[in-house]
N, C-alpha and C positions, 0 to 999 in steps of 0.2 A: 504494500500500500504506500503510495508515493505522496510526499508532502512538498508543497511549494512555500518557500520562505522569502519574504521581501524585507529588505533593510538597506538603506544607502550606506550604512557603516560596514565596511568590509570585515573589520574585526568582530563586530556583533554577529554578522552572518556566519562567520567561521565558527564561532563558539556555539551558536544554535545548531548549525549543521553537524558539528562534531557530536553534540549531545544526542541529537535525533538518530544519527547514523550508528552510534554506539548502542542505541536502543533497538536497532534493527530496521529503521525506516529509511528507504531511499529518499534522497532529497534533491530538489531542484531549487535554484536560487536566482533572485533578480534584485536589482538595485533600486527599482522604482516601479510604479503601476504600469507604465507603458511597456516596459520590458516584460513584465509579468503577463500582460495580455497577449503579447507575441508568443510567449511560451505556452500559454493555455490554448492557443490556436493550433499547436502542434502536439502537445502532450496532454495526457489525461492524468489528473491528480485527484487525491482523495481527501486532502485537507490543505487549507491556506492559512498560513500564519504571517500576518502583515504588520509592519511598523506603520506609523501614521505620517510623521514629518519626513517627507522625501521630496527630492527635486523632480521636475518634469510632470509627474502625476503622483499626488500623495495618496495615503491609504484611504481617506474618506472618499475621494473621487473613484479610486479603484474599486472599493466595496460597492459603491452605488452602481457602477457599470456591471459588475459581476452579478449582483442581485437583480438586475433588470433583464439579464440574459436567461432565456428559458432553460438552457443546458447547464450553464455555470452556476445558477442559483442553487443547484442541488448539492454543491460542494460546501462542507462545513467551513465556516470562516471565523478566524480568531484574530482579534487585534492584540498586539503585544508592543506596548509603547512606554517610553520614558519621558515623554514631553506633554502629552495631553492627559492630565491626571485628575481633573476636577470631575465632580459628579455630573455636571452638564455635558462635559466631553463624553463621558461614558454613556449617558442617555442618548446623545446624538448618534454615537457609534452604533448602539444597539438598534436605534430606530432605522438605521440604514439596512439592517438585516443581519448584522454580525451575531454569532452565537455566543461568543465569549469576549470579555474585555479584560485583559491581563496587564498588570503594571510591572515594568522593569524596575529594579532587578527582582527576580523571583527564584526561589529555591529550585534547583534542577529537578528534584523528585516531585515537587508540586506541579511544575510545568509538565513533566512527563505523565503524571497522573491525569491531568486535564486532556492531554493529547490521546492517551490510551483510551479514556472513556469515550471521547468523540469518535475515534477510529473504530472502537468496538461497536458502538451504536450504528455507525455508518455501514460497517461490514455486515451486520445482522439485518440491515434494511429497516432499522427502526428510527433512522434519522429523519426528522421533519424540518425542513428549512424554516428559519424565522421569516415571517412576512414583514417587509418594511412597513413601518407605521406612517411614514411620510408619503402621501400619495402625490402631493403637489410639488412640481419642480420648483416653483417659486418659494414654497416653504422650505424645501431642502436647501436652496440657494441662500435663503435668508439665514437659516441656522448655521450653514457652512461658513458664511461670511462672519457671523458672530464668533464662531470658534477661531477663525483665522485672526480676526481683529484682536480678540482676547489674547491669543498667543503672541501676536506682535507687540501688544502692550506689555505683556510679561517679559518679552525678550528685551524691549527697550529699557525697562526698569532694571533688568539683570545687567545689561550693558552699562547703564549709568552707574550701577553699584560697582561693577568691575573697573570702570574708569576712575571712580573715586578711590578705590583700593590701590590702583596702579599709581595714581598721582601721589597718594600718601606714601607708597613705597619709594617712588622717585624722590620725594622730598626727604624721606628718611635717609636714602642713599646719599643724596647731595649733602645733607647735614653731616653724615658720617665721613664723607670725603673731605669736607671742609675742616672737620675736627682733626682728621689725620694730617691734613696739610699744616694746620696750626701746630700739631704735635711735632711734625718734622721740622718746621721752622724753629720751634722752641729747642728741639734737639740740636740742630745746627748752631743755634745761638749759644746754647750752653756749652757745646763742644768747643766752639771758638773761644769762649770766655775761659773755660778750664785750661785750654792750651796756653792762653795768655798768662794765666796764673803760674803755670809751670815755667814759662819763659821768664817771668818776673823773678821767680824764686832762683832760677839758674843765674840770672843776671846779678842778683844780690850776692849769691855765693861766689860769683866770679871775682867780686871786689876783694875777696880774701885770698885770691890765688896770685902768686907772684910770677911764676914761670910762664913765659910767653906761649910755649907749646900747649900748656894746659888751658890757657885762656882761649887759644884757637879751638881747642876741643869743645869747650863750653859754647863758644860762638857758633861753631858748626852745628852743635845739637840744637841751639836756639833757632837757627835758620831752617833746620829740618822741620821743627815743630811749627814755625811760621808758615812754611810751605804747605803743610797739611791743614793748618788753620785757615789758610787763605781759600782752600777748596770749600770749606764749610761757609765761609763768608760769601763766596760767589753763589753758592746754592741758596743761601739765605736771601740774597738779593734777586735771585732768578725766579721766573714764573714756573719753570720746570724743575721740580725738586729731585729729579733722578739723573739729570745730565748737566755737565759742565761745559761751557763754551771755552775751548782752549785758548782762543785769541785773547779774550778778556782775562782769563786766568794767568796766562804767560806774561801779558803786559803788566799785570799787578805784581807778579812774582819778580820780574826784572826790576821794577821800581823799588821793591823791597830790598833786593840784593845790592842795588846801587847805593841806597841809603846806608846799608850795613858796611860795605867795603870801600866805597870811594870817599876819599877826603877832598877837601876843597882844592888841594894842589893837584889832584889827579884829574885828568881831562880825557879819559878814554871815551870814545864814541861808540855807542851801542845802537845798531840798526836792526829794526824788527821788520820782518816780512812774514806776516802770520795770516793764514786763511781762516775763515769762519768754519770751525769744525767742532761738533759737539760729541762728547764721549760720556760714558757712565762714570760715576764717582769712583768705582773700583779700578778704572783705568786712569782717571785724572790724577789721583794721588800718587801712584808710582811714577807717572809721567812727569809730574811736577818735581818730584824728588830727583829724577834723572836730569832735568834741566838745571835744577839747583846745583847738582854736582858738576855738570859739564861747564856751566857758566862760572861757577866758583873757581874751578881749575884754571880757566882762561884768565880770570881776573888776577888770581894769585901768581901765576907762573909765566904768562905770556909777555908781560911788560915789566921787567925788573928795573930798579933804579928810577921809578917814576917816568918811564918812557911813555910817550903818547902812542895810541894805537886805536884800531877799530875791531869791534867784535860784532859779527853778524849772526843773527838768529833767524832761521827760516822754518816755517811749519807749512807743509803742503800735503796734499793727497794726490798721488799720481794716477795715471790712467788705469793701473792695475788695482786701484783702491787701496794701495799701501799708504800708510801714514809715515811721513818722513820728517824728522827733526834734525836740523843741522846747526851746529855751533862752530863757527869759523872765526879765526883771528889772524891778524897779520903781524903777530909778535915774533919772538926770537926763534920760534920753531922748537924742535925737540931733537934729542939724540937718536941715533939709529936704533938703539935698543929700547926706545920708549914703549913701543907696542908690547914688547916682552915684559918690561918692568912695570907697565902701567897698572896692571892688576894688583901689584903690591901696594900701590897707593890706596889708602883706605876709602877715600871718596870715590875714585873711579871704580874700585872694586865693588862698592855698594851699587853704583850705577849699572855696572855690568851685570851684577846679580839680578837687579830689578828687570833689566831688559831681557835677559835670557830666560830666567825662571818664572817671573811673574807675567810679563807681557809676551813672552815667547818671540822676542824680536831679535834683531842683529845690531851689533855695534861695530862700526868701521872707522879707522883712522887713516888720514892721508896728510902728508907733509907737503905743502905747496905755498911758499911765501907765508909761513905760519903753520898752524895746525888746524886741520879740518876734522871735525867729529860728526858722524852721521848715524842716526838711529832709525831703523826701519821696522815697522810693525805691520804684520799682515792684517787684512781687513777683518777676518773672522775673530781676531783677538781684541778688536776695539769697537766693532760695530754694535749698535743697539740690539739687545736681545729681547725677544718677546716673551 
């Protein structure tokens, strides 16, 4: 005994089909009333189970057509719906000639019991079709429109409620984002202040140190801390709390080192050629420390005896998306074994370690009218990560 099920929801059809087939009933399926009528023209069925709210032709229209047909009206008809749930909906459905009006969701055993009873009655020839109570097409149309209008009104109210909920959710999310941004700003601000406290403490302690090399060590540590603090200052001033603009950062860092190392008598010229490039904070901090070491090395060693000179700092992104930092000077140059011995220098050793191990880049030296130092970082090691 074959059952025809109608539902525009594919998952709902599948679940109902599986339930009926496991109970031993062959099943035909359709997504709307129009498709179901086409099946009924070719197939004989013994029971119809139909949803109501469907496109093209809904369950009410389909039932009306079935129950007006001399042959099809003999088929038991069950409405199984999750949308039309009021008593008026039920009365209208039964007035069209439906035998049962079931509401989703329903316990599988209860649904199968209803199906079994109808099928047994139909098989014994004891089934007597319900006669439609509505004789007038005008009356049917009137009540059908009332059901549709009521359903539309309910849907509008449901949508309005959903819109209000979504707006409230968006407002809560926006508020949470703003709170997190404020917390990040506060974090950057406090980090910068805490680093300033460390710098001040080191500076006070340095007044008690007599030996020049020890003072240099303290000054070097202070500059490293300032370099890291400057990142947090730039983030605090930025609209983007996750990325640092290297042009702005390096410009501020160079100004900081000039104030630290250049006396009034010194007149080195520092030229900057920096492209607008943004990187994440975990790239900006080691990159800033690298520039600090390379520039400090040039300031300290390229121009002895207050010689005048030029230091060029370039930041570019080449066609291969590699990030290139160059620190070049026209100073006294270096000894042939500089490259071999450079890593023994603590500052350059630090820079080399950051380049190789943290940024996975490359450091190159070249002697040509001074010393040229070049750092290359591959794109995947500095690009923004999603």
